[in-house]
Biopython code that builds the backbone (N, CA, C, O; Angstrom):
import numpy as np
from Bio.PDB.StructureBuilder import StructureBuilder

atoms = [
    (1, "MET", "N", (-16.178, -113.097, -102.702)),
    (1, "MET", "CA", (-15.633, -111.801, -102.405)),
    (1, "MET", "C", (-14.541, -111.454, -103.400)),
    (1, "MET", "O", (-13.761, -112.306, -103.827)),
    (2, "LEU", "N", (-14.508, -110.205, -103.750)),
    (2, "LEU", "CA", (-13.537, -109.732, -104.730)),
    (2, "LEU", "C", (-12.104, -109.901, -104.236)),
    (2, "LEU", "O", (-11.231, -110.306, -105.004)),
    (3, "ALA", "N", (-11.854, -109.598, -102.976)),
    (3, "ALA", "CA", (-10.493, -109.695, -102.442)),
    (3, "ALA", "C", (-9.952, -111.122, -102.559)),
    (3, "ALA", "O", (-8.784, -111.317, -102.898)),
    (4, "ARG", "N", (-10.782, -112.099, -102.284)),
    (4, "ARG", "CA", (-10.327, -113.495, -102.393)),
    (4, "ARG", "C", (-9.990, -113.855, -103.831)),
    (4, "ARG", "O", (-9.003, -114.543, -104.093)),
    (5, "GLN", "N", (-10.806, -113.393, -104.752)),
    (5, "GLN", "CA", (-10.541, -113.669, -106.165)),
    (5, "GLN", "C", (-9.244, -112.999, -106.609)),
    (5, "GLN", "O", (-8.446, -113.595, -107.333)),
    (6, "GLU", "N", (-9.039, -111.765, -106.176)),
    (6, "GLU", "CA", (-7.803, -111.060, -106.521)),
    (6, "GLU", "C", (-6.594, -111.781, -105.951)),
    (6, "GLU", "O", (-5.569, -111.915, -106.621)),
    (7, "GLU", "N", (-6.714, -112.246, -104.709)),
    (7, "GLU", "CA", (-5.605, -112.956, -104.084)),
    (7, "GLU", "C", (-5.281, -114.242, -104.845)),
    (7, "GLU", "O", (-4.111, -114.562, -105.053)),
    (8, "GLN", "N", (-6.294, -114.964, -105.252)),
    (8, "GLN", "CA", (-6.069, -116.187, -106.032)),
    (8, "GLN", "C", (-5.408, -115.863, -107.370)),
    (8, "GLN", "O", (-4.513, -116.577, -107.822)),
    (9, "ASP", "N", (-5.858, -114.783, -107.992)),
    (9, "ASP", "CA", (-5.269, -114.325, -109.256)),
    (9, "ASP", "C", (-3.783, -114.028, -109.092)),
    (9, "ASP", "O", (-2.955, -114.469, -109.890)),
    (10, "LEU", "N", (-3.461, -113.277, -108.047)),
    (10, "LEU", "CA", (-2.066, -112.906, -107.798)),
    (10, "LEU", "C", (-1.218, -114.136, -107.501)),
    (10, "LEU", "O", (-0.092, -114.247, -107.985)),
    (11, "ALA", "N", (-1.750, -115.053, -106.712)),
    (11, "ALA", "CA", (-1.021, -116.273, -106.391)),
    (11, "ALA", "C", (-0.735, -117.071, -107.666)),
    (11, "ALA", "O", (0.344, -117.644, -107.816)),
    (12, "HIS", "N", (-1.690, -117.103, -108.566)),
    (12, "HIS", "CA", (-1.524, -117.830, -109.815)),
    (12, "HIS", "C", (-0.500, -117.135, -110.725)),
    (12, "HIS", "O", (0.360, -117.790, -111.313)),
    (13, "ARG", "N", (-0.599, -115.820, -110.832)),
    (13, "ARG", "CA", (0.279, -115.067, -111.733)),
    (13, "ARG", "C", (1.718, -114.977, -111.243)),
    (13, "ARG", "O", (2.653, -115.065, -112.039)),
    (14, "PHE", "N", (1.903, -114.800, -109.913)),
    (14, "PHE", "CA", (3.242, -114.518, -109.399)),
    (14, "PHE", "C", (3.829, -115.616, -108.525)),
    (14, "PHE", "O", (4.965, -115.500, -108.064)),
    (15, "ALA", "N", (3.077, -116.669, -108.295)),
    (15, "ALA", "CA", (3.517, -117.887, -107.585)),
    (15, "ALA", "C", (4.394, -117.613, -106.366)),
    (15, "ALA", "O", (3.927, -117.026, -105.391)),
    (16, "ALA", "N", (5.653, -118.029, -106.410)),
    (16, "ALA", "CA", (6.549, -117.952, -105.251)),
    (16, "ALA", "C", (6.777, -116.511, -104.796)),
    (16, "ALA", "O", (6.883, -116.257, -103.597)),
    (17, "ASP", "N", (6.851, -115.575, -105.725)),
    (17, "ASP", "CA", (7.051, -114.175, -105.345)),
    (17, "ASP", "C", (5.872, -113.650, -104.523)),
    (17, "ASP", "O", (6.062, -112.929, -103.544)),
    (18, "TYR", "N", (4.678, -114.010, -104.920)),
    (18, "TYR", "CA", (3.502, -113.562, -104.170)),
    (18, "TYR", "C", (3.436, -114.241, -102.805)),
    (18, "TYR", "O", (3.062, -113.609, -101.817)),
    (19, "GLU", "N", (3.789, -115.494, -102.744)),
    (19, "GLU", "CA", (3.801, -116.210, -101.467)),
    (19, "GLU", "C", (4.804, -115.569, -100.504)),
    (19, "GLU", "O", (4.518, -115.428, -99.315)),
    (20, "ALA", "N", (5.958, -115.187, -101.004)),
    (20, "ALA", "CA", (6.968, -114.512, -100.168)),
    (20, "ALA", "C", (6.429, -113.166, -99.684)),
    (20, "ALA", "O", (6.624, -112.793, -98.528)),
    (21, "TYR", "N", (5.756, -112.448, -100.569)),
    (21, "TYR", "CA", (5.142, -111.157, -100.200)),
    (21, "TYR", "C", (4.110, -111.354, -99.087)),
    (21, "TYR", "O", (4.098, -110.603, -98.112)),
    (22, "ARG", "N", (3.254, -112.353, -99.228)),
    (22, "ARG", "CA", (2.219, -112.622, -98.216)),
    (22, "ARG", "C", (2.829, -112.927, -96.854)),
    (22, "ARG", "O", (2.259, -112.565, -95.825)),
    (23, "LYS", "N", (3.963, -113.577, -96.839)),
    (23, "LYS", "CA", (4.615, -113.905, -95.574)),
    (23, "LYS", "C", (5.220, -112.666, -94.911)),
    (23, "LYS", "O", (5.333, -112.614, -93.686)),
    (24, "ARG", "N", (5.610, -111.670, -95.711)),
    (24, "ARG", "CA", (6.224, -110.449, -95.182)),
    (24, "ARG", "C", (5.210, -109.406, -94.758)),
    (24, "ARG", "O", (5.451, -108.660, -93.808)),
    (25, "VAL", "N", (4.080, -109.340, -95.445)),
    (25, "VAL", "CA", (3.129, -108.252, -95.259)),
    (25, "VAL", "C", (1.869, -108.755, -94.542)),
    (25, "VAL", "O", (1.234, -109.707, -94.995)),
    (26, "PRO", "N", (1.510, -108.114, -93.422)),
    (26, "PRO", "CA", (0.302, -108.555, -92.710)),
    (26, "PRO", "C", (-0.971, -108.178, -93.466)),
    (26, "PRO", "O", (-0.971, -107.267, -94.294)),
    (27, "VAL", "N", (-2.039, -108.884, -93.171)),
    (27, "VAL", "CA", (-3.343, -108.598, -93.766)),
    (27, "VAL", "C", (-3.883, -107.311, -93.152)),
    (27, "VAL", "O", (-3.763, -107.103, -91.945)),
    (28, "PHE", "N", (-4.466, -106.460, -93.959)),
    (28, "PHE", "CA", (-5.042, -105.212, -93.461)),
    (28, "PHE", "C", (-6.526, -105.414, -93.175)),
    (28, "PHE", "O", (-7.330, -105.585, -94.091)),
    (29, "LEU", "N", (-6.869, -105.393, -91.910)),
    (29, "LEU", "CA", (-8.263, -105.477, -91.480)),
    (29, "LEU", "C", (-8.506, -104.366, -90.470)),
    (29, "LEU", "O", (-8.174, -104.516, -89.294)),
    (30, "PRO", "N", (-9.075, -103.261, -90.912)),
    (30, "PRO", "CA", (-9.301, -102.159, -89.979)),
    (30, "PRO", "C", (-10.264, -102.560, -88.863)),
    (30, "PRO", "O", (-11.168, -103.373, -89.062)),
    (31, "GLY", "N", (-10.054, -101.982, -87.706)),
    (31, "GLY", "CA", (-10.940, -102.237, -86.576)),
    (31, "GLY", "C", (-12.267, -101.520, -86.743)),
    (31, "GLY", "O", (-12.444, -100.707, -87.650)),
    (32, "ARG", "N", (-13.181, -101.831, -85.866)),
    (32, "ARG", "CA", (-14.546, -101.274, -85.931)),
    (32, "ARG", "C", (-14.532, -99.740, -85.935)),
    (32, "ARG", "O", (-15.258, -99.110, -86.704)),
    (33, "CYS", "N", (-13.715, -99.156, -85.083)),
    (33, "CYS", "CA", (-13.623, -97.705, -84.987)),
    (33, "CYS", "C", (-13.122, -97.103, -86.302)),
    (33, "CYS", "O", (-13.624, -96.072, -86.750)),
    (34, "GLN", "N", (-12.129, -97.753, -86.914)),
    (34, "GLN", "CA", (-11.585, -97.260, -88.170)),
    (34, "GLN", "C", (-12.624, -97.322, -89.288)),
    (34, "GLN", "O", (-12.674, -96.430, -90.134)),
    (35, "TRP", "N", (-13.459, -98.376, -89.300)),
    (35, "TRP", "CA", (-14.528, -98.469, -90.307)),
    (35, "TRP", "C", (-15.496, -97.304, -90.145)),
    (35, "TRP", "O", (-15.899, -96.682, -91.128)),
    (36, "ALA", "N", (-15.865, -97.012, -88.906)),
    (36, "ALA", "CA", (-16.802, -95.919, -88.643)),
    (36, "ALA", "C", (-16.218, -94.598, -89.114)),
    (36, "ALA", "O", (-16.924, -93.780, -89.704)),
    (37, "GLN", "N", (-14.937, -94.385, -88.859)),
    (37, "GLN", "CA", (-14.288, -93.151, -89.303)),
    (37, "GLN", "C", (-14.260, -93.075, -90.826)),
    (37, "GLN", "O", (-14.558, -92.029, -91.403)),
    (38, "LEU", "N", (-13.907, -94.163, -91.467)),
    (38, "LEU", "CA", (-13.827, -94.189, -92.927)),
    (38, "LEU", "C", (-15.180, -93.912, -93.556)),
    (38, "LEU", "O", (-15.300, -93.033, -94.409)),
    (39, "PHE", "N", (-16.198, -94.651, -93.144)),
    (39, "PHE", "CA", (-17.510, -94.481, -93.764)),
    (39, "PHE", "C", (-18.155, -93.169, -93.382)),
    (39, "PHE", "O", (-18.919, -92.605, -94.166)),
    (40, "GLY", "N", (-17.863, -92.669, -92.188)),
    (40, "GLY", "CA", (-18.369, -91.366, -91.791)),
    (40, "GLY", "C", (-17.846, -90.271, -92.720)),
    (40, "GLY", "O", (-18.582, -89.355, -93.087)),
    (41, "LYS", "N", (-16.571, -90.372, -93.096)),
    (41, "LYS", "CA", (-15.953, -89.382, -93.993)),
    (41, "LYS", "C", (-16.539, -89.478, -95.396)),
    (41, "LYS", "O", (-16.671, -88.467, -96.085)),
    (42, "LEU", "N", (-16.888, -90.678, -95.817)),
    (42, "LEU", "CA", (-17.444, -90.850, -97.168)),
    (42, "LEU", "C", (-18.810, -90.188, -97.307)),
    (42, "LEU", "O", (-19.172, -89.720, -98.387)),
    (43, "TRP", "N", (-19.573, -90.151, -96.202)),
    (43, "TRP", "CA", (-20.929, -89.620, -96.275)),
    (43, "TRP", "C", (-21.042, -88.186, -95.797)),
    (43, "TRP", "O", (-22.151, -87.667, -95.662)),
    (44, "GLU", "N", (-19.909, -87.529, -95.536)),
    (44, "GLU", "CA", (-19.965, -86.124, -95.102)),
    (44, "GLU", "C", (-20.201, -85.207, -96.282)),
    (44, "GLU", "O", (-20.278, -83.990, -96.111)),
]
sb = StructureBuilder()
sb.init_structure("model")
sb.init_model(0)
sb.init_chain("A")
sb.init_seg("    ")
for serial, (resi, resn, name, xyz) in enumerate(atoms, 1):
    if name == "N":
        sb.init_residue(resn, " ", resi, " ")
    sb.init_atom(name, np.array(xyz, "f"), 0.0, 1.0, " ", f" {name:<3s}", serial, name[0])
structure = sb.get_structure()
């Protein structure tokens, strides 16, 4: 997955700063309803 590769890249490039960021910021995982709304808008 692209997101995992990007995360590994960031961890490698920014080390401790990125780790501190990850601890402060929650992971964004939209719920099922939000996915339906997002994709519905894309195909309108």
